[in-house]
N, CA, C and O atoms as a MOPAC input file, in Angstrom:
PM7 MOZYME 1SCF
protein

 N    -78.99300 1    26.59400 1   -27.87500 1
 C    -77.65000 1    26.62100 1   -28.40000 1
 C    -77.69200 1    26.93800 1   -29.89500 1
 O    -78.60500 1    26.51800 1   -30.60700 1
 N    -76.70800 1    27.67200 1   -30.34600 1
 C    -76.62600 1    27.96600 1   -31.76500 1
 C    -76.25000 1    26.69200 1   -32.51900 1
 O    -75.56600 1    25.81900 1   -31.98500 1
 N    -76.70600 1    26.60300 1   -33.76200 1
 C    -76.48300 1    25.39500 1   -34.56100 1
 C    -75.01100 1    25.09700 1   -34.81000 1
 O    -74.63800 1    23.93500 1   -34.96900 1
 N    -74.16700 1    26.12500 1   -34.84600 1
 C    -72.76400 1    25.92900 1   -35.18900 1
 C    -71.90500 1    25.54500 1   -33.98900 1
 O    -70.70500 1    25.31600 1   -34.13900 1
 N    -72.48700 1    25.47400 1   -32.82900 1
 C    -71.74900 1    25.10500 1   -31.62800 1
 C    -71.90100 1    23.60900 1   -31.35800 1
 O    -72.93000 1    23.00400 1   -31.65800 1
 N    -70.84500 1    23.03300 1   -30.78400 1
 C    -70.88600 1    21.63300 1   -30.38100 1
 C    -70.64700 1    21.60400 1   -28.87200 1
 O    -69.62500 1    22.08900 1   -28.38700 1
 N    -71.58300 1    21.04000 1   -28.14900 1
 C    -71.46300 1    20.97100 1   -26.69600 1
 C    -70.44500 1    19.89800 1   -26.31500 1
 O    -70.53400 1    18.75500 1   -26.76400 1
 N    -69.48800 1    20.27600 1   -25.49000 1
 C    -68.51800 1    19.33600 1   -24.94600 1
 C    -69.07400 1    18.71000 1   -23.66500 1
 O    -69.09600 1    17.48900 1   -23.51700 1
 N    -69.52100 1    19.56400 1   -22.74700 1
 C    -70.05400 1    19.07300 1   -21.47900 1
 C    -70.86300 1    20.17600 1   -20.81600 1
 O    -70.83300 1    21.33200 1   -21.23700 1
 N    -71.57900 1    19.79700 1   -19.77800 1
 C    -72.36800 1    20.79100 1   -19.07300 1
 C    -72.97800 1    20.22200 1   -17.80700 1
 O    -72.99300 1    19.01200 1   -17.58300 1
 N    -73.47800 1    21.13000 1   -16.98900 1
 C    -74.15200 1    20.73700 1   -15.75400 1
 C    -75.41800 1    21.57000 1   -15.60500 1
 O    -75.48900 1    22.71900 1   -16.04100 1
 N    -76.41100 1    20.95700 1   -14.97800 1
 C    -77.70400 1    21.58700 1   -14.79800 1
 C    -78.04500 1    21.55500 1   -13.30700 1
 O    -78.22500 1    20.48500 1   -12.72700 1
 N    -78.13300 1    22.73800 1   -12.69500 1
 C    -78.41400 1    22.81600 1   -11.25800 1
 C    -79.84900 1    22.40500 1   -10.94100 1
 O    -80.12700 1    21.94700 1    -9.83300 1
 N    -80.75300 1    22.56000 1   -11.89000 1
 C    -82.16200 1    22.24400 1   -11.64600 1
 C    -82.39400 1    20.74000 1   -11.59100 1
 O    -83.17400 1    20.25000 1   -10.77300 1
 N    -81.71600 1    20.02000 1   -12.46000 1
 C    -81.88100 1    18.56200 1   -12.51900 1
 C    -80.77300 1    17.81800 1   -11.79000 1
 O    -80.81200 1    16.59300 1   -11.67400 1
 N    -79.77300 1    18.57000 1   -11.29300 1
 C    -78.61800 1    17.97600 1   -10.60700 1
 C    -77.95900 1    16.91300 1   -11.47800 1
 O    -77.69000 1    15.79700 1   -11.03500 1
 N    -77.70300 1    17.29400 1   -12.73900 1
 C    -77.11200 1    16.35100 1   -13.68300 1
 C    -75.89800 1    16.95600 1   -14.36300 1
 O    -75.78900 1    18.17100 1   -14.52200 1
 N    -74.98000 1    16.06700 1   -14.76300 1
 C    -73.80200 1    16.43300 1   -15.54300 1
 C    -73.87200 1    15.67400 1   -16.85600 1
 O    -74.27300 1    14.51000 1   -16.88200 1
 N    -73.48800 1    16.32200 1   -17.94100 1
 C    -73.52400 1    15.70900 1   -19.26600 1
 C    -72.14600 1    15.82700 1   -19.90600 1
 O    -71.51400 1    16.88200 1   -19.84000 1
 N    -71.68400 1    14.74800 1   -20.52300 1
 C    -70.45400 1    14.76900 1   -21.30700 1
 C    -70.75900 1    14.16100 1   -22.66100 1
 O    -71.28400 1    13.05100 1   -22.73700 1
 N    -70.43800 1    14.87400 1   -23.73000 1
 C    -70.71700 1    14.44500 1   -25.09500 1
 C    -69.85200 1    13.22800 1   -25.45500 1
 O    -68.62400 1    13.30800 1   -25.43100 1
 N    -70.49300 1    12.11200 1   -25.78600 1
 C    -69.80100 1    10.87000 1   -26.13000 1
 C    -68.88500 1    11.00100 1   -27.33900 1
 O    -67.99600 1    10.17300 1   -27.53500 1
 N    -69.09100 1    12.01800 1   -28.14000 1
 C    -68.25300 1    12.25200 1   -29.31700 1
 C    -66.79300 1    12.51400 1   -28.90700 1
 O    -65.88100 1    12.39100 1   -29.72600 1
 N    -66.58600 1    12.87300 1   -27.64000 1
 C    -65.25600 1    13.25300 1   -27.16500 1
 C    -64.66100 1    12.24300 1   -26.18300 1
 O    -63.91900 1    12.62000 1   -25.27600 1
 N    -64.98600 1    10.96600 1   -26.36200 1
 C    -64.47900 1     9.92700 1   -25.46700 1
 C    -62.95500 1     9.79800 1   -25.52100 1
 O    -62.35000 1     9.25700 1   -24.59600 1
 N    -62.33500 1    10.28700 1   -26.58900 1
 C    -60.88100 1    10.20700 1   -26.72100 1
 C    -60.11900 1    11.14900 1   -25.81100 1
 O    -58.90100 1    11.02900 1   -25.67500 1
 N    -60.81100 1    12.07400 1   -25.19200 1
 C    -60.16600 1    12.99500 1   -24.25400 1
 C    -59.73800 1    12.18700 1   -23.02600 1
 O    -60.50800 1    11.36200 1   -22.53500 1
 N    -58.52800 1    12.41300 1   -22.52800 1
 C    -58.04900 1    11.65800 1   -21.35800 1
 C    -58.99800 1    11.79800 1   -20.15200 1
 O    -59.63400 1    12.83300 1   -19.95000 1
 N    -59.06300 1    10.72500 1   -19.37100 1
 C    -59.96400 1    10.70400 1   -18.21400 1
 C    -59.68700 1    11.82700 1   -17.22600 1
 O    -60.61800 1    12.37500 1   -16.63800 1
 N    -58.42400 1    12.17500 1   -17.03600 1
 C    -58.09100 1    13.24400 1   -16.08400 1
 C    -58.69500 1    14.57500 1   -16.53600 1
 O    -59.13000 1    15.37300 1   -15.70600 1
 N    -58.72100 1    14.81200 1   -17.84100 1
 C    -59.32400 1    16.04100 1   -18.37400 1
 C    -60.83700 1    15.97600 1   -18.22700 1
 O    -61.47400 1    16.96900 1   -17.87700 1
 N    -61.41100 1    14.80800 1   -18.49600 1
 C    -62.86400 1    14.63500 1   -18.32100 1
 C    -63.26300 1    14.92400 1   -16.87200 1
 O    -64.27100 1    15.58500 1   -16.62100 1
 N    -62.46700 1    14.42400 1   -15.92200 1
 C    -62.75200 1    14.67200 1   -14.51000 1
 C    -62.65600 1    16.15600 1   -14.17500 1
 O    -63.48100 1    16.68800 1   -13.43300 1
 N    -61.64600 1    16.81500 1   -14.72700 1
 C    -61.48000 1    18.25300 1   -14.49000 1
 C    -62.66700 1    19.03600 1   -15.04600 1
 O    -63.15200 1    19.97000 1   -14.40800 1
 N    -63.13000 1    18.65800 1   -16.22600 1
 C    -64.29800 1    19.31600 1   -16.82100 1
 C    -65.54500 1    19.08700 1   -15.96800 1
 O    -66.35100 1    19.99700 1   -15.77300 1
 N    -65.69300 1    17.86900 1   -15.46700 1
 C    -66.81500 1    17.54300 1   -14.59400 1
 C    -66.79500 1    18.43200 1   -13.36000 1
 O    -67.82300 1    18.99100 1   -12.97800 1
 N    -65.64100 1    18.56400 1   -12.74300 1
 C    -65.50900 1    19.39100 1   -11.54000 1
 C    -65.83000 1    20.85100 1   -11.84900 1
 O    -66.55700 1    21.49600 1   -11.09300 1
 N    -65.29900 1    21.37700 1   -12.94300 1
 C    -65.56000 1    22.77200 1   -13.32400 1
 C    -67.05900 1    23.00900 1   -13.47500 1
 O    -67.60300 1    23.96400 1   -12.92000 1
 N    -67.72000 1    22.13700 1   -14.22600 1
 C    -69.15100 1    22.32500 1   -14.50900 1
 C    -70.01100 1    22.20700 1   -13.24900 1
 O    -70.87300 1    23.04900 1   -12.99400 1
 N    -69.77000 1    21.16400 1   -12.47400 1
 C    -70.60400 1    20.92900 1   -11.29300 1
 C    -70.37600 1    22.01400 1   -10.23700 1
 O    -71.33500 1    22.50700 1    -9.64300 1
 N    -69.12600 1    22.38400 1   -10.00200 1
 C    -68.86200 1    23.43800 1    -9.02500 1
 C    -69.47300 1    24.76100 1    -9.45600 1
 O    -69.96600 1    25.52300 1    -8.62400 1
 N    -69.44100 1    25.03300 1   -10.75300 1
 C    -70.05000 1    26.27000 1   -11.25500 1
 C    -71.53500 1    26.31200 1   -10.91000 1
 O    -72.02300 1    27.30300 1   -10.36700 1
 N    -72.24900 1    25.23800 1   -11.22300 1
 C    -73.69600 1    25.24200 1   -10.97400 1
 C    -74.00900 1    25.19000 1    -9.48100 1
 O    -75.04800 1    25.69400 1    -9.05400 1
 N    -73.13300 1    24.59200 1    -8.68400 1
 C    -73.34400 1    24.59100 1    -7.23600 1
 C    -73.18700 1    26.00600 1    -6.67100 1
 O    -73.91600 1    26.40700 1    -5.76400 1
 N    -72.23600 1    26.74800 1    -7.21600 1
 C    -71.96700 1    28.09200 1    -6.70000 1
 C    -72.93200 1    29.13900 1    -7.23500 1
 O    -73.39000 1    30.00000 1    -6.48400 1
 N    -73.24500 1    29.07700 1    -8.52000 1
 C    -74.02800 1    30.12400 1    -9.16700 1
 C    -75.45300 1    29.68400 1    -9.49200 1
 O    -76.37400 1    30.50000 1    -9.50500 1
 N    -75.62700 1    28.38900 1    -9.75400 1
 C    -76.93600 1    27.88600 1   -10.14700 1
 C    -77.07400 1    27.87100 1   -11.66100 1
 O    -76.10300 1    28.09800 1   -12.38200 1
 N    -78.26100 1    27.60900 1   -12.13100 1
 C    -78.55100 1    27.62700 1   -13.55700 1
 C    -77.97900 1    26.45300 1   -14.32200 1
 O    -77.79900 1    25.36000 1   -13.78500 1
 N    -77.70000 1    26.70600 1   -15.58500 1
 C    -77.16600 1    25.69400 1   -16.49400 1
 C    -75.85000 1    26.23100 1   -17.04600 1
 O    -75.76900 1    27.38100 1   -17.47700 1
 N    -74.83100 1    25.39300 1   -17.02800 1
 C    -73.50100 1    25.79700 1   -17.47700 1
 C    -73.01600 1    24.78700 1   -18.50000 1
 O    -73.03300 1    23.58300 1   -18.24400 1
 N    -72.58700 1    25.26800 1   -19.65200 1
 C    -72.05500 1    24.36800 1   -20.67300 1
 C    -70.72900 1    24.89100 1   -21.20900 1
 O    -70.48800 1    26.09700 1   -21.25700 1
 N    -69.88800 1    23.96800 1   -21.60400 1
 C    -68.64700 1    24.28800 1   -22.29700 1
 C    -68.83500 1    23.80100 1   -23.72000 1
 O    -69.14400 1    22.63300 1   -23.95300 1
 N    -68.64500 1    24.71100 1   -24.67600 1
 C    -68.93800 1    24.40500 1   -26.07600 1
 C    -67.76100 1    24.75600 1   -26.97200 1
 O    -66.92000 1    25.58700 1   -26.63100 1
 N    -67.72400 1    24.10400 1   -28.12000 1
 C    -66.78800 1    24.47000 1   -29.18100 1
 C    -67.53900 1    25.35900 1   -30.15900 1
 O    -68.61900 1    25.00600 1   -30.63300 1
 N    -66.96400 1    26.50600 1   -30.45500 1
 C    -67.53600 1    27.42000 1   -31.44200 1
 C    -67.17600 1    26.92600 1   -32.84500 1
 O    -66.38200 1    25.99800 1   -33.00400 1
 N    -67.76000 1    27.54900 1   -33.84000 1
 C    -67.50200 1    27.17300 1   -35.23300 1
 C    -66.01600 1    27.29000 1   -35.58700 1
 O    -65.50900 1    26.51000 1   -36.39300 1
 N    -65.31300 1    28.26200 1   -34.98600 1
 C    -63.88500 1    28.44900 1   -35.26200 1
 C    -62.99200 1    27.56900 1   -34.38200 1
 O    -61.77400 1    27.74600 1   -34.36900 1
 N    -63.58800 1    26.62400 1   -33.64800 1
 C    -62.91600 1    25.65300 1   -32.78300 1
 C    -62.47900 1    26.24400 1   -31.44700 1
 O    -61.84200 1    25.55100 1   -30.65400 1
 N    -62.80300 1    27.49100 1   -31.18400 1
 C    -62.49200 1    28.04800 1   -29.87000 1
 C    -63.46800 1    27.47300 1   -28.84300 1
 O    -64.53800 1    26.97700 1   -29.19400 1
 N    -63.08400 1    27.54700 1   -27.58600 1
 C    -63.89500 1    27.01600 1   -26.49400 1
 C    -64.59000 1    28.17300 1   -25.78800 1
 O    -63.96100 1    29.17500 1   -25.44800 1
 N    -65.88400 1    28.02200 1   -25.57300 1
 C    -66.66400 1    29.03800 1   -24.86400 1
 C    -67.39900 1    28.39800 1   -23.70000 1
 O    -67.68900 1    27.20200 1   -23.69400 1
 N    -67.68800 1    29.22800 1   -22.72500 1
 C    -68.50700 1    28.80700 1   -21.59600 1
 C    -69.81700 1    29.57100 1   -21.68100 1
 O    -69.82900 1    30.79000 1   -21.84700 1
 N    -70.91700 1    28.84300 1   -21.56500 1
 C    -72.24300 1    29.44300 1   -21.71000 1
 C    -73.02600 1    29.19300 1   -20.43200 1
 O    -73.07800 1    28.07200 1   -19.92700 1
 N    -73.62800 1    30.24700 1   -19.92000 1
 C    -74.47600 1    30.09800 1   -18.74000 1
 C    -75.89500 1    30.52200 1   -19.08700 1
 O    -76.12000 1    31.38200 1   -19.93800 1
 N    -76.83000 1    29.90000 1   -18.41200 1
 C    -78.23300 1    30.21400 1   -18.64200 1
 C    -78.99500 1    29.88300 1   -17.37000 1
 O    -78.53200 1    29.10900 1   -16.53200 1
 N    -80.15600 1    30.47800 1   -17.24300 1
 C    -80.99100 1    30.20000 1   -16.08100 1
 C    -82.44800 1    30.26600 1   -16.49900 1
 O    -82.81200 1    30.94300 1   -17.46100 1
 N    -83.26500 1    29.55000 1   -15.75500 1
 C    -84.69700 1    29.62600 1   -16.00700 1
 C    -85.17900 1    31.02300 1   -15.63600 1
 O    -84.64600 1    31.65100 1   -14.72100 1
 N    -86.18100 1    31.49800 1   -16.34700 1
 C    -86.65900 1    32.85900 1   -16.17400 1
 C    -87.08000 1    33.17900 1   -14.74400 1
 O    -86.86400 1    34.29100 1   -14.26200 1
 N    -87.67500 1    32.21200 1   -14.07600 1
 C    -88.18800 1    32.45900 1   -12.73300 1
 C    -87.20300 1    32.07900 1   -11.62800 1
 O    -87.59200 1    31.99000 1   -10.46400 1
 N    -85.93700 1    31.85400 1   -11.97400 1
 C    -84.92900 1    31.45900 1   -10.99400 1
 C    -84.40700 1    32.69900 1   -10.25900 1
 O    -83.56600 1    33.43200 1   -10.77800 1
 N    -84.91100 1    32.91700 1    -9.06100 1
 C    -84.49700 1    34.10800 1    -8.30000 1
 C    -83.14400 1    33.90800 1    -7.61800 1
 O    -82.56400 1    34.87000 1    -7.11600 1
 N    -82.63700 1    32.68600 1    -7.59300 1
 C    -81.36700 1    32.40600 1    -6.94100 1
 C    -80.16800 1    32.53900 1    -7.88100 1
 O    -79.03100 1    32.65800 1    -7.42400 1
 N    -80.41600 1    32.51900 1    -9.18100 1
 C    -79.32200 1    32.61700 1   -10.15400 1
 C    -78.73500 1    34.02100 1   -10.09800 1
 O    -79.46200 1    35.01000 1   -10.18000 1
 N    -77.43600 1    34.09900 1    -9.96000 1
 C    -76.74700 1    35.38300 1    -9.83600 1
 C    -75.94400 1    35.65100 1   -11.10800 1
 O    -74.87600 1    35.07500 1   -11.31400 1
 N    -76.46900 1    36.52500 1   -11.94900 1
 C    -75.83900 1    36.79800 1   -13.24000 1
 C    -74.46300 1    37.45300 1   -13.08600 1
 O    -73.54900 1    37.17000 1   -13.86000 1
 N    -74.31800 1    38.31700 1   -12.09800 1
 C    -73.03100 1    38.98600 1   -11.88600 1
 C    -71.97700 1    37.97500 1   -11.44200 1
 O    -70.87000 1    37.95200 1   -11.98100 1
 N    -72.31700 1    37.14100 1   -10.46200 1
 C    -71.37700 1    36.10200 1   -10.02100 1
 C    -71.04800 1    35.14200 1   -11.15200 1
 O    -69.92100 1    34.66000 1   -11.26500 1
 N    -72.03600 1    34.86900 1   -11.98400 1
 C    -71.83500 1    33.98800 1   -13.12400 1
 C    -70.75100 1    34.54900 1   -14.04900 1
 O    -69.83100 1    33.83100 1   -14.44200 1
 N    -70.86400 1    35.81600 1   -14.38900 1
 C    -69.87100 1    36.45200 1   -15.26600 1
 C    -68.49000 1    36.47800 1   -14.65000 1
 O    -67.49400 1    36.24000 1   -15.33300 1
 N    -68.42600 1    36.76800 1   -13.35500 1
 C    -67.13500 1    36.79900 1   -12.66400 1
 C    -66.49500 1    35.41100 1   -12.61600 1
 O    -65.28700 1    35.27100 1   -12.80800 1
 N    -67.30200 1    34.40000 1   -12.36200 1
 C    -66.78100 1    33.03700 1   -12.28400 1
 C    -66.32300 1    32.54000 1   -13.65200 1
 O    -65.30400 1    31.85600 1   -13.75000 1
 N    -67.05700 1    32.87300 1   -14.69800 1
 C    -66.63100 1    32.50900 1   -16.05400 1
 C    -65.26800 1    33.13100 1   -16.35500 1
 O    -64.38600 1    32.46700 1   -16.90000 1
 N    -65.09800 1    34.40100 1   -15.99900 1
 C    -63.81100 1    35.08200 1   -16.22600 1
 C    -62.68600 1    34.41400 1   -15.44900 1
 O    -61.58000 1    34.25100 1   -15.96400 1
 N    -62.96900 1    34.02900 1   -14.20900 1
 C    -61.96100 1    33.37700 1   -13.38100 1
 C    -61.58100 1    32.01000 1   -13.95700 1
 O    -60.40100 1    31.66400 1   -14.02000 1
 N    -62.57900 1    31.24400 1   -14.37200 1
 C    -62.30400 1    29.92900 1   -14.96200 1
 C    -61.48500 1    30.10200 1   -16.23900 1
 O    -60.51200 1    29.37900 1   -16.45500 1
 N    -61.86800 1    31.04400 1   -17.07600 1
 C    -61.14800 1    31.27900 1   -18.33800 1
 C    -59.68300 1    31.61600 1   -18.04700 1
 O    -58.78400 1    31.11400 1   -18.72100 1
 N    -59.44600 1    32.46200 1   -17.05000 1
 C    -58.08500 1    32.87500 1   -16.70800 1
 C    -57.27400 1    31.70000 1   -16.14900 1
 O    -56.13200 1    31.48100 1   -16.55400 1
 N    -57.86500 1    30.95500 1   -15.22600 1
 C    -57.12900 1    29.87100 1   -14.56300 1
 C    -56.97200 1    28.63000 1   -15.43500 1
 O    -56.02600 1    27.86400 1   -15.24700 1
 N    -57.86800 1    28.42100 1   -16.37100 1
 C    -57.86400 1    27.20000 1   -17.18800 1
 C    -57.56500 1    27.49200 1   -18.66100 1
 O    -57.92600 1    26.70600 1   -19.53600 1
 N    -56.91100 1    28.61200 1   -18.92900 1
 C    -56.62900 1    29.01200 1   -20.30900 1
 C    -55.88500 1    27.91600 1   -21.08000 1
 O    -56.21700 1    27.62200 1   -22.22900 1
 N    -54.88700 1    27.32200 1   -20.44500 1
 C    -54.10800 1    26.27500 1   -21.11100 1
 C    -54.97800 1    25.05700 1   -21.43800 1
 O    -54.85000 1    24.46600 1   -22.50900 1
 N    -55.85900 1    24.69100 1   -20.51000 1
 C    -56.78200 1    23.58000 1   -20.73800 1
 C    -57.66100 1    23.85700 1   -21.95300 1
 O    -57.82300 1    22.99400 1   -22.81500 1
 N    -58.22500 1    25.05500 1   -22.02100 1
 C    -59.11700 1    25.39000 1   -23.13200 1
 C    -58.37000 1    25.45800 1   -24.46200 1
 O    -58.91800 1    25.08200 1   -25.49900 1
 N    -57.13600 1    25.92900 1   -24.44100 1
 C    -56.32700 1    25.94400 1   -25.66700 1
 C    -56.04500 1    24.51300 1   -26.13000 1
 O    -56.08500 1    24.22800 1   -27.32700 1
 N    -55.76300 1    23.62000 1   -25.19100 1
 C    -55.51100 1    22.22000 1   -25.52900 1
 C    -56.76800 1    21.55100 1   -26.07600 1
 O    -56.70100 1    20.77600 1   -27.03000 1
 N    -57.91100 1    21.85500 1   -25.46900 1
 C    -59.17600 1    21.30000 1   -25.95700 1
 C    -59.47300 1    21.78900 1   -27.37000 1
 O    -59.94600 1    21.02300 1   -28.20900 1
 N    -59.19800 1    23.05000 1   -27.63000 1
 C    -59.40700 1    23.61300 1   -28.96600 1
 C    -58.52700 1    22.89300 1   -29.99000 1
 O    -58.98000 1    22.57300 1   -31.08800 1
 N    -57.27800 1    22.64100 1   -29.62700 1
 C    -56.35900 1    21.93100 1   -30.51100 1
 C    -56.84600 1    20.49800 1   -30.74200 1
 O    -56.82200 1    20.01100 1   -31.87300 1
 N    -57.28100 1    19.83300 1   -29.69300 1
 C    -57.83900 1    18.47800 1   -29.80300 1
 C    -59.00900 1    18.48200 1   -30.78800 1
 O    -59.08500 1    17.63300 1   -31.67600 1
 N    -59.90700 1    19.43200 1   -30.62500 1
 C    -61.09400 1    19.52700 1   -31.47700 1
 C    -60.70300 1    19.73000 1   -32.94300 1
 O    -61.27500 1    19.11000 1   -33.84000 1
 N    -59.72600 1    20.60200 1   -33.17000 1
 C    -59.30400 1    20.88700 1   -34.54400 1
 C    -58.65100 1    19.66800 1   -35.20000 1
 O    -58.85600 1    19.41600 1   -36.38700 1
 N    -57.87100 1    18.91800 1   -34.43200 1
 C    -57.14600 1    17.77500 1   -34.99900 1
 C    -58.03400 1    16.53700 1   -35.12400 1
 O    -58.09400 1    15.92800 1   -36.19200 1
 N    -58.72100 1    16.15900 1   -34.05000 1
 C    -59.42600 1    14.87700 1   -34.01800 1
 C    -60.87800 1    14.94300 1   -34.49000 1
 O    -61.42200 1    13.93700 1   -34.94500 1
 N    -61.50500 1    16.09700 1   -34.38900 1
 C    -62.90800 1    16.20800 1   -34.79600 1
 C    -63.01800 1    16.87000 1   -36.16800 1
 O    -63.69800 1    16.35900 1   -37.05800 1
 N    -62.34600 1    18.01000 1   -36.33400 1
 C    -62.41500 1    18.71300 1   -37.61800 1
 C    -61.42200 1    18.15500 1   -38.63100 1
 O    -61.48300 1    18.49500 1   -39.81300 1
 N    -60.50700 1    17.29800 1   -38.17400 1
 C    -59.50900 1    16.64300 1   -39.03600 1
 C    -58.60700 1    17.64600 1   -39.76100 1
 O    -58.25300 1    17.44600 1   -40.92300 1
 N    -58.24200 1    18.71700 1   -39.07200 1
 C    -57.31900 1    19.68600 1   -39.65500 1
 C    -55.90300 1    19.12900 1   -39.59200 1
 O    -55.57700 1    18.33000 1   -38.71400 1
 N    -55.07600 1    19.55100 1   -40.52000 1
 C    -53.70700 1    19.06400 1   -40.61500 1
 C    -52.85700 1    19.65300 1   -39.48700 1
 O    -52.83200 1    20.86700 1   -39.28500 1
 N    -52.17100 1    18.78700 1   -38.76300 1
 C    -51.34500 1    19.21700 1   -37.63500 1
 C    -50.25300 1    20.17200 1   -38.10000 1
 O    -49.97400 1    21.16000 1   -37.42100 1
 N    -49.63400 1    19.90000 1   -39.23500 1
 C    -48.56200 1    20.76000 1   -39.75100 1
 C    -49.08800 1    22.17400 1   -40.00200 1
 O    -48.40100 1    23.15200 1   -39.70600 1
 N    -50.29200 1    22.28300 1   -40.54000 1
 C    -50.88900 1    23.59000 1   -40.77500 1
 C    -51.12600 1    24.31600 1   -39.45100 1
 O    -50.88000 1    25.51800 1   -39.34200 1
 N    -51.59500 1    23.59600 1   -38.46900 1
 C    -51.87400 1    24.20000 1   -37.17400 1
 C    -50.60400 1    24.70400 1   -36.50800 1
 O    -50.59700 1    25.78100 1   -35.91200 1
 N    -49.53900 1    23.93500 1   -36.60500 1
 C    -48.26800 1    24.33900 1   -36.01100 1
 C    -47.64400 1    25.53500 1   -36.71200 1
 O    -46.96800 1    26.34600 1   -36.07900 1
 N    -47.86900 1    25.64700 1   -38.01400 1
 C    -47.32100 1    26.78000 1   -38.75600 1
 C    -48.06500 1    28.07700 1   -38.45000 1
 O    -47.54200 1    29.16300 1   -38.69900 1
 N    -49.29700 1    27.97300 1   -37.90600 1
 C    -50.07600 1    29.16500 1   -37.54500 1
 C    -49.48700 1    29.85700 1   -36.32300 1
 O    -49.65100 1    31.06500 1   -36.15700 1
 N    -48.79900 1    29.09700 1   -35.46100 1
 C    -48.29200 1    29.64700 1   -34.19400 1
 C    -47.08000 1    30.44300 1   -34.34800 1
 O    -46.55300 1    30.96000 1   -33.36400 1

């Protein structure tokens, strides 16, 4: 991961594990559950490692990776699924970005609202 990114959550198909960053405990449980489902279903369908991260500009990105010798990881399906998740969950990711800017980066809410 790049140094300027902050991992929100992720799943690893090799270890069959899900990770949620404790720094974001303030996120409502329903959103945490939705993120868990997104990550785990992604790795069940495509394999590899899937993470949702905050970029330096507070935008939300999805990152996929696979071990070099993983012959089951499907890079094409991975890209298609990322696009589908981004399209279907756009509002969720925008809300997460706003949460990150307000509660983690401590940006002024009035400034953020005036940008829109």
